[in-house]
C-alpha positions in Angstrom: -272.6 -90.5 -183.2 -269.6 -92.2 -183.5 -266.7 -89.5 -184.8 -264.0 -91.3 -187.0 -260.5 -91.3 -185.0 -258.1 -89.8 -186.8 -255.4 -92.6 -185.0 -257.5 -95.1 -186.5 -257.7 -93.9 -189.8 -253.7 -93.0 -189.8 -253.0 -96.7 -188.9 -255.6 -97.7 -191.9 -253.8 -95.6 -194.2 -250.3 -96.8 -193.2 -250.7 -100.5 -193.3 -252.1 -100.3 -196.9 -249.5 -98.3 -198.1 -247.2 -100.5 -196.6 -249.3 -103.6 -198.4 -249.9 -101.5 -201.6 -245.8 -101.5 -201.6 -245.4 -105.1 -201.3 -247.9 -106.0 -203.8 -246.6 -103.2 -206.4 -243.8 -105.3 -206.4 -245.3 -108.3 -207.1 -247.4 -107.5 -210.3 -244.6 -105.5 -211.4 -241.8 -108.3 -211.4 -244.4 -111.3 -211.3 -246.8 -109.8 -213.3 -249.1 -111.8 -210.1 -253.1 -111.4 -211.5 -253.9 -113.1 -208.3 -252.4 -111.5 -205.3 -251.0 -108.0 -206.0 -251.4 -104.7 -204.8 -255.0 -105.0 -204.0 -254.7 -108.2 -202.5 -251.7 -107.3 -200.1 -253.3 -104.2 -199.5 -256.6 -106.1 -198.5 -254.1 -108.2 -196.2 -252.1 -105.6 -194.1 -255.4 -104.3 -193.1 -256.8 -106.8 -192.1 -253.5 -107.3 -189.4 -254.9 -103.9 -188.6 -258.1 -104.7 -187.8 -257.7 -108.0 -186.0 -255.2 -106.0 -183.6 -257.9 -103.8 -183.4 -260.5 -106.0 -182.2 -258.5 -107.5 -179.8 -258.4 -104.3 -178.3 -261.9 -103.5 -178.2 -262.9 -106.9 -177.1 -259.7 -107.5 -174.4 -259.1 -110.5 -176.3 -255.5 -112.0 -177.5 -256.9 -114.7 -179.7 -258.1 -112.7 -182.7 -254.6 -111.0 -184.3 -253.0 -114.9 -184.1 -256.0 -115.8 -185.8 -255.9 -113.9 -188.9 -252.4 -114.7 -189.3 -252.9 -118.4 -189.1 -255.7 -117.8 -192.0 -253.4 -115.8 -193.7 -250.5 -118.8 -193.5 -253.4 -121.2 -194.4 -254.2 -119.3 -198.0 -250.0 -118.7 -198.6 -249.7 -122.1 -198.4 -252.6 -122.8 -200.6 -251.0 -120.8 -203.0 -247.8 -121.8 -202.6 -249.0 -125.6 -203.3 -251.0 -124.2 -206.7 -247.8 -123.1 -207.9 -246.0 -126.3 -207.6 -249.0 -128.4 -208.8 -250.1 -126.3 -211.7 -247.5 -124.1 -212.5 -244.5 -126.3 -211.9 -242.4 -123.5 -210.0 -241.7 -122.3 -206.4 -243.7 -119.2 -205.5 -242.1 -119.1 -202.0 -241.8 -115.4 -202.0 -245.1 -114.2 -202.7 -246.6 -116.5 -200.0 -243.5 -115.6 -197.4 -244.3 -111.8 -198.8 -247.9 -112.0 -197.8 -247.0 -113.3 -194.1 -244.8 -110.2 -194.2 -247.8 -108.1 -195.1 -250.4 -109.2 -192.4 -247.1 -109.1 -189.8 -246.7 -105.0 -190.6 -250.3 -104.2 -190.5 -250.6 -105.9 -187.2 -247.4 -103.9 -186.2 -249.2 -100.7 -187.3 -251.8 -101.8 -185.6 -249.8 -101.7 -182.3 -248.8 -98.2 -182.8 -245.4 -98.7 -184.4 -245.5 -96.9 -187.4 -241.7 -96.0 -187.6 -240.6 -99.6 -187.5 -243.6 -101.2 -189.9 -242.4 -98.7 -192.6 -239.0 -99.3 -192.3 -239.1 -102.9 -192.3 -241.5 -102.9 -195.2 -239.5 -100.5 -197.6 -236.5 -102.8 -196.5 -238.5 -106.0 -197.7 -239.5 -104.1 -201.0 -235.8 -103.1 -202.0 -235.2 -106.9 -201.4 -238.0 -107.8 -203.5 -237.6 -105.2 -206.6 -233.4 -105.9 -206.2 -234.1 -109.7 -207.2 -231.9 -109.7 -210.5 -229.4 -107.6 -209.3 -228.5 -109.5 -206.0 -229.0 -112.7 -207.7 -226.0 -110.9 -210.2 -224.1 -110.3 -207.1 -224.6 -113.6 -205.8 -223.1 -115.4 -209.1 -219.7 -113.2 -209.2 -218.9 -113.9 -205.7 -215.9 -116.7 -205.0 -216.2 -119.7 -202.9 -213.7 -117.9 -200.4 -215.0 -114.8 -200.8 -218.6 -115.8 -199.6 -216.8 -118.1 -196.6 -214.9 -115.0 -195.5 -218.4 -113.1 -195.1 -220.2 -116.3 -193.4 -217.2 -116.0 -191.1 -217.2 -112.8 -190.1 -221.3 -112.9 -189.7 -220.4 -115.8 -187.3 -217.6 -113.7 -185.4 -220.0 -110.7 -185.2 -222.6 -112.5 -183.3 -220.6 -115.0 -181.3 -218.7 -111.5 -180.1 -222.0 -109.4 -179.5 -223.4 -111.5 -176.3 -220.0 -112.0 -174.6 -218.5 -108.2 -175.0 -219.0 -106.1 -172.1 -220.9 -103.0 -172.7 -219.3 -100.9 -170.2 -216.4 -99.3 -170.5 -213.3 -101.0 -168.4 -211.1 -98.7 -166.8 -207.5 -99.3 -166.6 -205.0 -96.9 -164.6 -207.0 -94.4 -165.4 -207.6 -95.6 -169.1 -210.9 -95.8 -170.7 -211.3 -98.7 -172.8 -214.3 -98.8 -174.4 -214.5 -102.7 -176.0 -217.9 -102.4 -177.4 -217.7 -99.3 -179.3 -214.8 -101.1 -181.3 -217.1 -103.5 -181.7 -219.4 -101.1 -183.0 -216.9 -99.8 -185.3 -215.9 -103.0 -186.6 -219.4 -103.4 -187.6 -219.6 -99.9 -188.9 -216.8 -99.5 -191.0 -217.3 -103.3 -192.3 -220.6 -102.7 -193.9 -219.2 -99.6 -195.5 -216.9 -101.9 -196.7 -219.8 -104.1 -198.5 -221.1 -101.0 -200.2 -218.3 -100.6 -201.8 -217.7 -104.5 -202.2 -220.5 -104.8 -203.5 -220.4 -101.4 -206.2 -216.9 -103.0 -207.3 -218.4 -106.2 -208.9 -221.7 -104.8 -209.9 -221.1 -101.4 -211.6 -219.1 -101.6 -214.5 -218.5 -98.7 -216.9 -215.9 -96.8 -219.1 -214.4 -94.7 -216.1 -213.7 -98.1 -214.3 -210.3 -96.7 -212.7 -212.3 -93.6 -211.1 -215.2 -95.7 -209.6 -213.3 -98.5 -208.2 -210.5 -95.7 -206.9 -213.4 -94.2 -205.0 -215.0 -97.6 -203.8 -211.4 -98.8 -203.0 -211.5 -95.7 -201.0 -214.3 -96.5 -199.0 -212.9 -99.7 -197.9 -209.4 -98.9 -197.2 -207.4 -96.0 -198.8 -204.3 -97.5 -197.9 -204.8 -101.0 -199.5 -206.4 -99.4 -202.7 -203.3 -97.5 -202.9 -201.4 -101.0 -203.4 -203.9 -102.1 -205.3 -203.7 -99.2 -208.0 -200.3 -99.4 -208.3 -199.9 -103.2 -209.0 -202.7 -103.0 -211.4 -200.8 -100.1 -213.6 -197.3 -101.7 -212.9 -196.2 -102.1 -216.4 -198.3 -99.4 -218.2 -197.2 -96.6 -220.5 -199.1 -94.2 -218.6 -198.9 -95.6 -215.0 -197.8 -92.1 -213.5 -200.5 -90.1 -214.7 -203.3 -92.8 -213.5 -201.7 -93.2 -210.2 -201.4 -89.4 -209.7 -205.2 -88.9 -211.1 -206.5 -92.0 -208.6 -204.8 -90.4 -205.8 -207.3 -87.8 -204.7 -210.2 -89.9 -205.7 -209.3 -92.5 -203.1 -209.3 -89.7 -200.5 -211.9 -88.0 -201.7 -213.8 -91.4 -200.8 -211.6 -91.6 -197.6 -213.2 -88.4 -196.4 -216.5 -89.6 -196.9 -216.1 -92.9 -194.9 -214.6 -90.8 -192.2 -217.7 -88.5 -192.5 -220.1 -91.5 -192.1 -218.0 -92.4 -188.8 -218.5 -88.7 -187.0 -221.9 -88.9 -187.9 -222.9 -92.4 -185.9 -220.5 -91.6 -182.9 -220.1 -87.7 -182.8 -223.1 -86.1 -184.6 -222.4 -83.0 -182.9 -218.7 -82.9 -184.3 -220.2 -84.2 -187.5 -222.9 -81.4 -188.2 -219.6 -78.7 -187.8 -218.2 -81.0 -190.7 -220.4 -81.8 -192.7 -220.1 -78.9 -195.3 -216.0 -78.7 -194.9 -215.7 -82.6 -195.6 -218.1 -82.5 -198.7 -217.0 -79.4 -200.6 -213.2 -80.8 -199.6 -214.0 -84.5 -200.9 -215.7 -83.2 -204.0 -212.9 -81.0 -205.0 -210.6 -84.1 -204.6 -213.1 -86.2 -206.7 -213.4 -83.4 -209.7 -209.6 -82.9 -209.7 -208.7 -86.6 -210.0 -211.6 -87.0 -212.4 -210.8 -84.6 -215.1 -206.9 -86.0 -214.8 -207.9 -89.3 -215.3 -210.9 -88.9 -217.9 -208.6 -88.2 -220.8 -206.4 -91.2 -220.6 -207.3 -94.5 -222.9 -206.8 -98.1 -222.3 -207.3 -98.3 -218.5 -207.1 -101.7 -216.7 -209.9 -102.7 -214.4 -209.1 -102.2 -210.9 -210.1 -105.4 -208.7 -210.9 -105.0 -205.3 -210.8 -107.6 -202.5 -213.0 -109.3 -200.2 -212.5 -106.7 -197.0 -214.4 -109.5 -195.0 -212.8 -112.7 -192.9 -212.0 -113.5 -189.5 -208.5 -112.0 -190.0 -209.7 -108.9 -191.5 -212.0 -108.3 -189.1 -209.5 -109.1 -186.4 -207.1 -106.9 -187.5 -209.0 -103.8 -188.0 -210.2 -104.2 -184.5 -206.2 -104.5 -182.9 -205.8 -101.3 -185.1 -208.8 -99.8 -183.4 -207.6 -101.2 -179.9 -204.2 -100.3 -180.4 -204.5 -96.3 -181.7 -208.1 -96.0 -179.5 -206.0 -97.2 -176.5 -202.7 -94.7 -177.2 -204.8 -91.8 -177.9 -206.5 -92.6 -174.4 -203.0 -92.8 -172.6 -202.2 -89.4 -174.3 -205.2 -87.8 -173.3 -205.0 -88.7 -169.1 -201.2 -88.6 -169.0 -199.8 -86.7 -171.7 -202.3 -84.0 -172.7 -199.5 -81.5 -174.3 -198.9 -84.0 -177.1 -202.5 -85.1 -177.8 -202.3 -83.6 -181.7 -199.0 -85.2 -182.2 -200.4 -88.5 -181.6 -203.7 -87.8 -183.9 -200.8 -87.5 -186.7 -199.1 -90.5 -186.0 -202.6 -92.1 -185.8 -204.0 -90.9 -189.0 -200.9 -91.6 -190.7 -201.5 -95.4 -190.0 -205.0 -95.5 -189.7 -207.5 -92.7 -190.7 -210.7 -94.6 -189.9 -209.1 -95.8 -186.6 -208.3 -92.3 -185.5 -211.5 -90.7 -186.8 -213.6 -93.5 -184.6 -211.3 -92.5 -181.4 -211.6 -89.3 -182.0 -215.4 -89.5 -182.3 -215.7 -92.1 -178.8 -213.8 -89.8 -176.6 -216.1 -86.7 -177.4 -218.7 -88.8 -177.0 -217.4 -89.5 -173.8 -216.8 -86.1 -172.9 -213.1 -86.6 -172.6 -212.0 -84.3 -175.3 -213.7 -80.9 -176.0 -215.6 -79.9 -178.9 -212.8 -78.1 -180.5 -210.2 -80.9 -179.7 -212.6 -83.2 -182.0 -213.2 -80.7 -184.7 -209.5 -79.6 -184.8 -208.1 -83.2 -184.8 -210.9 -84.7 -187.1 -209.6 -82.0 -189.2 -205.6 -83.3 -188.7 -206.7 -86.6 -189.0 -207.9 -86.3 -192.7 -205.1 -83.7 -193.5 -202.1 -86.6 -192.5 -203.3 -89.5 -194.2 -204.2 -87.5 -197.4 -200.6 -85.5 -197.1 -198.6 -88.1 -195.9 -199.9 -91.6 -194.8 -201.3 -92.7 -198.5 -198.3 -90.8 -200.1 -196.1 -93.1 -197.9 -198.5 -96.1 -199.1 -198.0 -95.2 -202.7 -193.9 -94.9 -202.4 -194.2 -98.6 -200.7 -196.3 -99.6 -203.1 -193.5 -98.7 -205.4 -194.5 -95.4 -207.2 -191.8 -93.3 -208.6 -191.3 -89.9 -207.0 -192.3 -88.0 -210.1 -195.6 -89.7 -209.3 -195.3 -89.2 -205.8 -195.1 -85.2 -206.4 -198.0 -85.1 -208.8 -200.1 -86.9 -206.6 -199.1 -84.7 -203.4 -200.1 -81.6 -206.2 -203.3 -82.8 -207.3 -204.2 -83.5 -203.3 -203.5 -79.5 -202.4 -206.9 -78.2 -203.6 -209.1 -80.5 -202.0 -206.8 -79.7 -198.4 -207.0 -75.6 -199.2 -211.1 -76.2 -200.2 -211.4 -78.3 -196.9 -209.4 -76.1 -194.1 -210.8 -72.8 -196.1 -214.9 -73.9 -196.0 -214.0 -74.8 -192.2 -212.9 -71.5 -191.9 -215.7 -69.4 -193.4 -218.3 -71.3 -191.9 
C-alpha cells in the first residue's frame, strides 16, 4: 500500500498556495473570470508534478515540456486579449509562466526562495496603481539619476575585490563599502518613495522623518530653507529636529542589523525607545502649529551622490581603521568627529570593524551610542546653524533632544 509522503504533500500545498496568491490578485484587481485563483493554483501544481515526474522516470524533459505548454496557453490568452478585447494583457500571461516556474522551484525543494519570490511578485502586481502614481510623479532628471545609479552599481559589482586589502597594516574593505552604499541607498529609496506618495496634514512630521532616513544633515538644510520666512519658523524647526534624529536612530539601527547582528540585538531596545521618545517629542511640538508648508525631498540618487557617499564611507572607515591600528587610545575621539560628519558612515565603520574582529563588543556598543549621541547633540545642530537657524532655535532643538538621549542611555544601562 502506498503511503502519502509528507514531503510530497508539503510541496503540493506550498505550490498551490503560491499560485492561489497570484490568482487572487488577478481576480481582485482585474476581475479575471478565466484565469483566477483555481487556474493559477493548478499551474503551480503542474510545475511541482512535472518536476516530480522527471525525478521518477529519471528524465529532464517533462518539466521543460510543461513550461512550454503553459507558454503556449499564455500566448493564446495574450493574442485573444489583443484581438477580441483590444487590450494588452501581458501581466496575466507572464504571471502564469512565473506561477509554473515557482511550482517547479518548490518541486526542487527550494521552499523559502519560491515563497519569497511569490510574495514579491504578488506585491508588485497588487501595487500596480500605486507604482504608476509614483512613477508619474518622477521627473525626467530623477528617473535618469536612478538609472545611472543602477548602472554604476552593476558595473562596480563584478570588478570590486571581494577580499579586504591590507596597506601598512590598515584593512580596507572595498566590498563592504560597496554593500553599504547599496544598503543606505535602498533606505534612501524608501524615504524618497514615501515623500512622493504620502500626503497628510502632518506633512512636516512625515517629511522630516523620511528626510532623516535619507540624510539627517541634508533634511536639516531643507527644513531651514522651506521655513526661512515663516512667522512660526522657530517652533517648526525646533519641533522638526527631534523627528529628524529619530529617523537617524532608525537608519543606523538598520545598518547594525545588516552588518553587526550581535550589536544590533544589544542596542535594539535602547535605539527604539530613544527614537520613539524623539519622534513623540517632535510630534507633540509641531501638531499645534497651523499653516505648515510641504517639505520637499530631493532625489537621493545619481552618480555624484553615490560617489560622494562612497568617498565619505572610505575616508571615515580608513581613518577609524588607522586609529584602531596605530592610535587605539584616541579611538572614541575619532568616532566622535566621524559621527559629527556622518553618522551613517561612522556606524557602518563600527559595524564592519566589529564583524572583522578588529574591535571588541564593548567598543562597538559604546561607539554606536557615541555615534548617534554626537550626531544628535552636535552634528545636526551644527548643520542647523550653518543653514541659518537662530541661536534661540538651536537652543530649543537642543532641549527637545535631551529626553530622547536620556531615554537611550537609561534604557541601555537598564537592559
